[in-house]
TIPA-79263 format. One record per residue (C-alpha): residue number from 0; x, y, z. Coordinates in nm, 4 decimals. Layout:
// residues N
<node NUM <X Y Z>>
...
// end
This chain:
// residues 376
<node 0 <-7.5519 -8.8667 -9.6118>>
<node 1 <-7.5053 -8.4817 -9.7198>>
<node 2 <-7.1736 -8.3600 -9.8409>>
<node 3 <-7.1574 -8.0548 -9.6004>>
<node 4 <-6.8273 -7.9459 -9.7464>>
<node 5 <-6.9949 -7.9107 -10.0974>>
<node 6 <-7.3111 -7.7753 -9.9928>>
<node 7 <-7.0601 -7.4821 -9.8502>>
<node 8 <-6.7677 -7.4679 -10.0886>>
<node 9 <-6.5015 -7.5623 -9.8780>>
<node 10 <-6.2460 -7.8323 -9.8736>>
<node 11 <-6.2016 -8.0975 -9.6013>>
<node 12 <-5.9122 -7.8928 -9.5229>>
<node 13 <-6.0863 -7.5773 -9.4529>>
<node 14 <-6.0449 -7.4208 -9.1215>>
<node 15 <-6.3142 -7.2336 -8.8870>>
<node 16 <-6.2915 -6.8567 -9.0639>>
<node 17 <-6.3435 -7.0356 -9.4008>>
<node 18 <-6.6405 -7.2304 -9.3135>>
<node 19 <-6.7793 -6.9339 -9.1375>>
<node 20 <-6.6895 -6.6473 -9.4616>>
<node 21 <-6.8406 -6.9295 -9.6295>>
<node 22 <-7.1584 -6.9537 -9.4390>>
<node 23 <-7.1933 -6.6247 -9.4170>>
<node 24 <-7.1935 -6.5554 -9.7969>>
<node 25 <-7.4163 -6.8329 -9.8793>>
<node 26 <-7.6558 -6.7415 -9.5775>>
<node 27 <-7.6802 -6.3673 -9.7225>>
<node 28 <-7.7725 -6.4944 -10.0596>>
<node 29 <-8.0391 -6.7464 -9.9396>>
<node 30 <-8.2165 -6.6101 -9.6226>>
<node 31 <-8.6071 -6.5895 -9.6938>>
<node 32 <-8.6093 -6.1908 -9.5951>>
<node 33 <-8.3699 -6.1276 -9.9493>>
<node 34 <-8.4628 -6.4682 -10.1781>>
<node 35 <-8.8274 -6.5347 -10.0967>>
<node 36 <-8.9781 -6.8993 -10.1610>>
<node 37 <-8.9951 -7.2690 -10.0840>>
<node 38 <-8.6605 -7.3630 -10.3292>>
<node 39 <-8.4440 -7.0600 -10.1418>>
<node 40 <-8.5823 -7.1286 -9.7883>>
<node 41 <-8.5140 -7.5446 -9.8098>>
<node 42 <-8.1560 -7.4631 -9.9426>>
<node 43 <-8.0929 -7.2024 -9.7520>>
<node 44 <-8.1578 -7.4788 -9.4310>>
<node 45 <-7.9430 -7.7468 -9.5539>>
<node 46 <-7.6608 -7.4469 -9.5564>>
<node 47 <-7.7300 -7.3519 -9.2208>>
<node 48 <-7.7362 -7.7543 -9.1123>>
<node 49 <-7.3821 -7.7689 -9.2850>>
<node 50 <-7.2426 -7.5028 -9.0546>>
<node 51 <-7.3973 -7.6554 -8.7872>>
<node 52 <-7.2352 -7.9418 -8.8677>>
<node 53 <-6.9023 -7.8041 -8.9407>>
<node 54 <-6.8333 -7.5498 -8.7117>>
<node 55 <-6.9299 -7.8336 -8.4173>>
<node 56 <-6.5306 -7.9563 -8.4008>>
<node 57 <-6.7130 -8.3208 -8.2276>>
<node 58 <-6.9820 -8.3206 -8.5170>>
<node 59 <-6.7511 -8.2186 -8.7704>>
<node 60 <-6.5229 -8.5264 -8.6788>>
<node 61 <-6.7788 -8.7786 -8.6597>>
<node 62 <-6.9004 -8.6456 -8.9945>>
<node 63 <-6.5455 -8.6756 -9.1578>>
<node 64 <-6.5734 -9.0737 -9.0154>>
<node 65 <-6.8875 -9.1264 -9.1847>>
<node 66 <-7.0856 -9.1194 -8.8589>>
<node 67 <-7.3985 -8.9491 -8.7973>>
<node 68 <-7.3062 -8.5882 -8.6770>>
<node 69 <-7.6618 -8.6125 -8.5041>>
<node 70 <-7.6059 -8.9290 -8.3161>>
<node 71 <-7.3258 -8.7673 -8.1302>>
<node 72 <-7.4624 -8.3837 -8.0081>>
<node 73 <-7.7881 -8.4812 -7.8914>>
<node 74 <-8.0709 -8.3223 -8.1572>>
<node 75 <-8.1045 -8.2862 -8.5099>>
<node 76 <-8.0272 -8.0160 -8.7461>>
<node 77 <-8.1405 -7.6229 -8.7904>>
<node 78 <-8.4336 -7.7587 -9.0159>>
<node 79 <-8.5601 -8.0291 -8.8638>>
<node 80 <-8.4816 -8.0099 -8.4891>>
<node 81 <-8.3696 -7.7771 -8.2034>>
<node 82 <-7.9818 -7.7939 -8.2246>>
<node 83 <-7.9338 -7.4414 -8.3364>>
<node 84 <-7.9788 -7.1215 -8.1284>>
<node 85 <-8.0156 -6.7965 -8.2662>>
<node 86 <-7.7331 -6.6517 -8.1174>>
<node 87 <-7.5285 -6.8994 -8.3150>>
<node 88 <-7.6666 -6.7590 -8.6012>>
<node 89 <-7.5986 -6.3986 -8.5198>>
<node 90 <-7.2593 -6.4793 -8.4473>>
<node 91 <-7.1522 -6.6297 -8.7988>>
<node 92 <-7.2566 -6.3450 -8.9299>>
<node 93 <-7.1447 -6.0766 -8.6861>>
<node 94 <-6.8707 -6.1978 -8.4174>>
<node 95 <-6.8753 -6.3834 -8.1058>>
<node 96 <-7.2032 -6.2652 -7.8755>>
<node 97 <-7.3462 -6.0828 -8.1355>>
<node 98 <-7.6756 -6.0886 -7.9693>>
<node 99 <-7.5788 -5.8371 -7.7027>>
<node 100 <-7.7187 -6.0897 -7.4468>>
<node 101 <-7.5197 -6.1820 -7.1818>>
<node 102 <-7.3414 -6.5379 -7.1539>>
<node 103 <-7.3180 -6.7085 -6.7899>>
<node 104 <-7.4313 -6.5641 -6.4876>>
<node 105 <-7.4183 -6.1597 -6.4149>>
<node 106 <-7.2086 -5.9794 -6.1467>>
<node 107 <-7.3713 -5.8781 -5.8510>>
<node 108 <-7.1359 -5.5636 -5.7905>>
<node 109 <-7.2435 -5.3226 -6.0405>>
<node 110 <-7.1813 -4.9250 -6.0229>>
<node 111 <-7.4173 -4.6776 -5.8641>>
<node 112 <-7.6345 -4.4169 -6.0124>>
<node 113 <-7.5069 -4.0893 -6.0220>>
<node 114 <-7.7183 -3.8220 -5.7748>>
<node 115 <-7.8350 -3.4853 -5.8129>>
<node 116 <-7.9087 -3.2246 -5.5157>>
<node 117 <-7.9810 -2.8505 -5.5457>>
<node 118 <-7.7984 -2.6091 -5.3143>>
<node 119 <-7.9576 -2.2240 -5.2656>>
<node 120 <-7.7324 -1.9753 -5.1790>>
<node 121 <-7.7368 -1.5797 -5.1772>>
<node 122 <-7.6018 -1.3380 -5.4190>>
<node 123 <-7.3255 -1.2856 -5.1410>>
<node 124 <-7.1844 -1.6168 -5.1746>>
<node 125 <-7.1954 -1.6501 -5.5391>>
<node 126 <-6.9620 -1.3231 -5.5773>>
<node 127 <-6.6693 -1.4871 -5.3659>>
<node 128 <-6.7458 -1.8031 -5.3466>>
<node 129 <-6.8146 -2.0152 -5.0303>>
<node 130 <-6.8050 -2.3204 -4.8421>>
<node 131 <-7.0998 -2.4897 -4.7916>>
<node 132 <-7.1892 -2.8363 -4.5927>>
<node 133 <-7.4718 -3.1169 -4.8058>>
<node 134 <-7.6795 -3.3425 -4.6194>>
<node 135 <-7.7654 -3.6031 -4.8433>>
<node 136 <-7.9970 -3.9208 -4.7989>>
<node 137 <-7.8160 -4.1841 -5.0445>>
<node 138 <-7.7070 -4.5932 -5.0622>>
<node 139 <-7.3780 -4.6562 -4.8828>>
<node 140 <-7.2224 -4.9951 -4.8288>>
<node 141 <-7.4061 -5.1946 -4.5862>>
<node 142 <-7.1344 -5.2647 -4.2802>>
<node 143 <-7.3190 -5.5871 -4.1729>>
<node 144 <-7.2718 -5.8029 -4.4269>>
<node 145 <-6.9569 -5.6127 -4.6298>>
<node 146 <-7.1788 -5.5586 -4.9267>>
<node 147 <-7.1984 -5.9205 -5.0260>>
<node 148 <-7.5305 -5.9352 -4.9369>>
<node 149 <-7.5371 -6.2755 -4.6923>>
<node 150 <-7.6297 -6.3016 -4.3743>>
<node 151 <-7.2709 -6.3197 -4.1853>>
<node 152 <-7.1793 -6.6864 -4.1369>>
<node 153 <-7.3979 -6.8074 -4.4508>>
<node 154 <-7.3931 -6.8480 -4.8518>>
<node 155 <-7.5049 -6.9094 -5.1256>>
<node 156 <-7.5774 -7.2125 -5.3511>>
<node 157 <-7.5882 -7.2886 -5.7202>>
<node 158 <-7.9482 -7.1816 -5.9047>>
<node 159 <-8.1448 -7.5013 -5.9455>>
<node 160 <-8.3185 -7.3398 -6.2028>>
<node 161 <-8.0663 -7.2153 -6.4504>>
<node 162 <-7.7833 -7.4135 -6.2760>>
<node 163 <-7.5648 -7.1471 -6.2142>>
<node 164 <-7.5521 -7.0349 -6.5832>>
<node 165 <-7.7983 -6.7234 -6.4876>>
<node 166 <-7.9836 -6.7866 -6.8385>>
<node 167 <-8.2645 -7.0440 -6.9316>>
<node 168 <-8.3004 -7.1425 -7.2639>>
<node 169 <-8.6565 -7.1303 -7.4787>>
<node 170 <-8.6944 -7.3227 -7.7827>>
<node 171 <-8.9657 -7.1230 -8.0672>>
<node 172 <-9.0561 -7.2621 -8.3547>>
<node 173 <-8.9953 -7.0637 -8.6762>>
<node 174 <-9.0105 -7.0737 -9.0495>>
<node 175 <-8.6620 -7.1815 -8.9864>>
<node 176 <-8.7366 -7.4343 -8.7642>>
<node 177 <-8.7273 -7.4660 -8.4160>>
<node 178 <-8.4984 -7.1222 -8.3093>>
<node 179 <-8.3432 -7.1589 -7.9535>>
<node 180 <-8.3169 -6.8197 -7.7121>>
<node 181 <-8.1954 -6.7669 -7.3552>>
<node 182 <-8.3321 -6.5027 -7.1383>>
<node 183 <-8.1948 -6.3822 -6.7926>>
<node 184 <-8.3200 -6.6562 -6.5336>>
<node 185 <-8.6188 -6.5461 -6.2910>>
<node 186 <-8.5020 -6.7557 -5.9892>>
<node 187 <-8.1833 -6.6061 -5.9651>>
<node 188 <-8.2010 -6.3099 -6.1735>>
<node 189 <-7.9709 -6.3976 -6.3600>>
<node 190 <-7.6991 -6.4188 -6.1210>>
<node 191 <-7.6808 -6.7916 -6.1457>>
<node 192 <-7.6412 -6.8532 -5.7363>>
<node 193 <-7.9398 -6.7776 -5.4638>>
<node 194 <-7.8520 -6.6509 -5.1076>>
<node 195 <-7.9351 -6.9231 -4.8451>>
<node 196 <-7.9896 -6.6502 -4.5750>>
<node 197 <-7.9788 -6.2621 -4.7230>>
<node 198 <-7.8700 -6.0196 -4.4827>>
<node 199 <-8.1359 -5.9063 -4.2540>>
<node 200 <-8.0223 -5.5042 -4.2831>>
<node 201 <-7.9760 -5.4452 -4.6779>>
<node 202 <-8.2265 -5.7414 -4.8003>>
<node 203 <-7.9197 -5.8972 -4.9846>>
<node 204 <-7.8698 -5.5827 -5.1931>>
<node 205 <-7.5343 -5.5718 -5.0054>>
<node 206 <-7.6192 -5.1190 -4.9225>>
<node 207 <-7.8402 -4.9836 -4.7208>>
<node 208 <-8.0083 -4.5973 -4.7275>>
<node 209 <-7.8316 -4.3565 -4.4760>>
<node 210 <-7.8274 -3.9880 -4.4300>>
<node 211 <-7.4266 -3.8057 -4.4235>>
<node 212 <-7.3012 -3.4830 -4.4562>>
<node 213 <-7.0508 -3.3576 -4.7464>>
<node 214 <-6.8370 -3.0510 -4.7343>>
<node 215 <-6.8538 -2.8346 -5.0878>>
<node 216 <-6.6239 -2.5604 -5.1872>>
<node 217 <-6.8341 -2.3081 -5.3817>>
<node 218 <-6.6297 -2.1469 -5.6659>>
<node 219 <-6.6715 -1.7912 -5.7333>>
<node 220 <-6.8890 -1.6986 -5.9705>>
<node 221 <-7.1373 -1.9632 -5.9966>>
<node 222 <-7.4910 -1.8570 -6.1311>>
<node 223 <-7.8269 -2.0081 -6.1079>>
<node 224 <-7.7825 -2.3753 -6.3304>>
<node 225 <-7.4363 -2.3651 -6.2859>>
<node 226 <-7.3525 -2.8065 -6.1973>>
<node 227 <-7.0344 -2.8967 -5.9764>>
<node 228 <-6.9799 -3.2665 -6.0379>>
<node 229 <-6.7807 -3.4451 -5.7271>>
<node 230 <-6.6988 -3.7544 -5.8543>>
<node 231 <-6.7491 -4.0845 -5.6715>>
<node 232 <-6.9784 -3.8993 -5.4490>>
<node 233 <-7.2923 -4.0456 -5.5585>>
<node 234 <-7.4964 -4.3847 -5.5114>>
<node 235 <-7.2973 -4.6960 -5.4262>>
<node 236 <-7.3854 -4.9728 -5.6262>>
<node 237 <-7.5313 -5.3091 -5.5672>>
<node 238 <-7.3128 -5.5624 -5.3996>>
<node 239 <-7.1353 -5.2844 -5.2622>>
<node 240 <-7.0097 -5.1683 -5.6503>>
<node 241 <-6.8458 -4.8556 -5.6929>>
<node 242 <-7.0436 -4.5489 -5.6752>>
<node 243 <-7.1802 -4.2793 -5.8832>>
<node 244 <-7.0927 -3.9406 -5.8989>>
<node 245 <-7.2644 -3.6447 -5.7337>>
<node 246 <-7.4014 -3.3351 -5.9167>>
<node 247 <-7.4884 -2.9802 -5.6845>>
<node 248 <-7.7268 -2.7756 -5.8965>>
<node 249 <-7.7050 -2.4379 -5.8077>>
<node 250 <-7.9448 -2.1871 -5.7416>>
<node 251 <-7.9097 -1.8341 -5.6341>>
<node 252 <-8.1603 -1.6328 -5.4746>>
<node 253 <-8.2962 -1.2763 -5.5875>>
<node 254 <-8.1283 -0.9965 -5.3568>>
<node 255 <-8.3347 -0.7109 -5.2292>>
<node 256 <-8.0544 -0.4584 -5.3281>>
<node 257 <-7.8582 -0.5620 -5.6356>>
<node 258 <-7.9433 -0.7457 -5.9682>>
<node 259 <-7.7181 -0.9893 -6.1535>>
<node 260 <-7.7023 -0.9058 -6.5382>>
<node 261 <-7.3736 -1.1589 -6.6633>>
<node 262 <-7.0995 -1.0687 -6.4191>>
<node 263 <-7.2141 -0.7463 -6.3570>>
<node 264 <-7.4402 -0.6171 -6.0820>>
<node 265 <-7.7111 -0.3466 -6.1090>>
<node 266 <-7.8014 -0.1414 -5.8612>>
<node 267 <-8.0375 0.2195 -5.8404>>
<node 268 <-8.0154 0.4893 -5.6003>>
<node 269 <-8.2623 0.7680 -5.5441>>
<node 270 <-8.1551 1.1140 -5.5212>>
<node 271 <-8.2992 1.4365 -5.4137>>
<node 272 <-8.3570 1.6690 -5.6730>>
<node 273 <-8.1386 1.9394 -5.4642>>
<node 274 <-7.8421 1.7302 -5.4715>>
<node 275 <-7.8576 1.5778 -5.8238>>
<node 276 <-7.8668 1.9607 -5.9492>>
<node 277 <-7.5719 2.0739 -5.7135>>
<node 278 <-7.4232 1.7316 -5.7030>>
<node 279 <-7.2970 1.5424 -5.3651>>
<node 280 <-7.1096 1.2317 -5.2350>>
<node 281 <-7.2475 0.9037 -5.0567>>
<node 282 <-7.1454 0.6539 -4.9067>>
<node 283 <-7.3034 0.2994 -5.1139>>
<node 284 <-7.3186 -0.0156 -4.9017>>
<node 285 <-7.1620 -0.3170 -5.1895>>
<node 286 <-7.0728 -0.6789 -5.1085>>
<node 287 <-6.7074 -0.5084 -5.0548>>
<node 288 <-6.8109 -0.3033 -4.7865>>
<node 289 <-6.9262 0.1010 -4.7747>>
<node 290 <-6.7769 0.2293 -5.0940>>
<node 291 <-6.7508 0.6531 -5.2087>>
<node 292 <-7.0014 0.7216 -5.4578>>
<node 293 <-6.9347 1.1036 -5.6218>>
<node 294 <-7.2616 1.2970 -5.7478>>
<node 295 <-7.1434 1.5054 -6.0324>>
<node 296 <-7.3191 1.8352 -6.0457>>
<node 297 <-7.6919 1.8087 -6.2894>>
<node 298 <-7.7430 1.4508 -6.3133>>
<node 299 <-8.0274 1.2815 -6.4499>>
<node 300 <-8.2807 1.0439 -6.3637>>
<node 301 <-8.1343 0.6931 -6.5615>>
<node 302 <-7.7632 0.7949 -6.5631>>
<node 303 <-7.5383 0.5439 -6.4897>>
<node 304 <-7.2444 0.5103 -6.2983>>
<node 305 <-6.9887 0.2406 -6.2972>>
<node 306 <-6.7599 0.1272 -6.0064>>
<node 307 <-6.4948 -0.0838 -6.1659>>
<node 308 <-6.4138 -0.4249 -6.0602>>
<node 309 <-6.7151 -0.4598 -5.7469>>
<node 310 <-6.9288 -0.7229 -5.9703>>
<node 311 <-6.9322 -1.0881 -5.9585>>
<node 312 <-6.6050 -1.2858 -6.0093>>
<node 313 <-6.5528 -1.4595 -6.3334>>
<node 314 <-6.5809 -1.8332 -6.2957>>
<node 315 <-6.3218 -1.9507 -6.5526>>
<node 316 <-6.0711 -1.6908 -6.5137>>
<node 317 <-5.9418 -1.4038 -6.2952>>
<node 318 <-6.1100 -1.0511 -6.2422>>
<node 319 <-6.4804 -0.9564 -6.1632>>
<node 320 <-6.7211 -0.7841 -6.3275>>
<node 321 <-6.8462 -0.3883 -6.2610>>
<node 322 <-7.0985 -0.2526 -6.0210>>
<node 323 <-7.3223 -0.0244 -6.2483>>
<node 324 <-7.5202 0.2452 -6.0168>>
<node 325 <-7.8141 0.3622 -6.1938>>
<node 326 <-7.9620 0.6672 -6.0490>>
<node 327 <-8.3354 0.8038 -6.0019>>
<node 328 <-8.3899 1.2148 -5.9350>>
<node 329 <-8.6716 1.2343 -5.6719>>
<node 330 <-8.9079 1.5445 -5.7185>>
<node 331 <-9.0566 1.6368 -5.3674>>
<node 332 <-9.4414 1.6291 -5.3291>>
<node 333 <-9.5021 1.7894 -5.0222>>
<node 334 <-9.3660 2.1762 -4.9946>>
<node 335 <-9.3899 2.3885 -4.6986>>
<node 336 <-9.5142 2.7362 -4.7601>>
<node 337 <-9.1238 2.8827 -4.7114>>
<node 338 <-8.9667 2.6163 -4.9595>>
<node 339 <-9.2272 2.6714 -5.2380>>
<node 340 <-9.1618 3.0324 -5.2442>>
<node 341 <-8.8004 2.9570 -5.2450>>
<node 342 <-8.9114 2.7083 -5.5377>>
<node 343 <-9.0932 2.9668 -5.7228>>
<node 344 <-8.7906 3.2395 -5.6987>>
<node 345 <-8.5651 2.9681 -5.8244>>
<node 346 <-8.8445 2.9195 -6.1320>>
<node 347 <-8.8633 3.2886 -6.1788>>
<node 348 <-8.4252 3.3298 -6.1873>>
<node 349 <-8.4554 3.0561 -6.4802>>
<node 350 <-8.7372 3.1946 -6.6345>>
<node 351 <-8.9347 2.8203 -6.5890>>
<node 352 <-9.2799 2.9942 -6.4312>>
<node 353 <-9.4590 2.8873 -6.7406>>
<node 354 <-9.2052 2.7064 -6.9845>>
<node 355 <-9.3409 2.5317 -7.3013>>
<node 356 <-9.3396 2.1708 -7.3005>>
<node 357 <-9.0766 2.0597 -7.5784>>
<node 358 <-9.0829 1.6928 -7.7645>>
<node 359 <-8.7228 1.5593 -7.7864>>
<node 360 <-8.6856 1.4137 -8.1207>>
<node 361 <-8.5844 1.0498 -8.1421>>
<node 362 <-8.2728 1.0467 -8.3430>>
<node 363 <-8.1761 0.7412 -8.2743>>
<node 364 <-7.8272 0.5455 -8.2653>>
<node 365 <-7.6513 0.7215 -8.6267>>
<node 366 <-7.7736 1.0541 -8.4994>>
<node 367 <-7.6600 1.0596 -8.1854>>
<node 368 <-7.3209 0.9784 -8.2830>>
<node 369 <-7.3130 1.2989 -8.5207>>
<node 370 <-7.3985 1.4949 -8.2557>>
<node 371 <-7.1297 1.3546 -8.1019>>
<node 372 <-6.9007 1.4282 -8.3722>>
<node 373 <-7.0277 1.7833 -8.4099>>
<node 374 <-6.9556 1.8428 -8.0285>>
<node 375 <-6.5665 1.7851 -8.1006>>
// end
């Protein structure tokens, strides 16, 4: 009989942790992927068989008493039989449950998925915020079975295929011998139990889809693409599990008058030629009501007037942006005979009957700054 303690290089008083460390060290050294060849493969099998015996308290006790350890545990060694699983090898290298597979039946209660809905609002609501009502089609807990999934008055029975473990094992042959792998049971989907009589309303899922309404406070300053997170307002999970989160994505509709640029609002005012030349005042409709707008004499097309604090509310801090009013001077195209005579007299007074076209030089930024300083 092989001396498994000598194969692993440990004493007979070695504890489980010392045995595992010895096996890791030898397995890394002799693994066929690192040390190919029939001799290393055979030695690796012997080391693995020694670890199988000494890591199992029942087999180790039988070996210490001089009995055949495989006569008590059912199955042969790692290299010759099917008693050593692939997950045991991974656990020896990386710790318990290193394969990442769930051991035992999985819970029917799971967290629900997050949900995403889109909400269209107009620009005015984005400026000041609003209270909205959402209509959602989401999953909620089944009221008939209380999320249990079973028809009231019935229950569950242990799965006959996996016998309640939620997993079935398969034996596959490899260069290491026969390797045992586990996968979720198809019959019970890994739960370990099956419903004797699923709920008629939810078909055993523990939840049903329904339409519900939800009130939402849209903060001032949102813009297209802004997402508002509502914790716990998403889909209820299977088995009436905890709900996920709800994300509301905002989409701001275009306005017929105002355009948004950051937190500023832009608009354009068309002025008659005489009003632009002489100056005037007018009432401008804004989101804050009618506002007085003073037009200075000699206003040109493209001039911009700023109304402070009449823009969009800043989303993350106080205050608001500005309202920028662009001007366009309208030149009349249809004149009466009297208007034409008066305009010709005005042109004569200004010496503009036959004006010479002048090209305006493009001075650039530095040239404009230089002229500005000269004016001072």
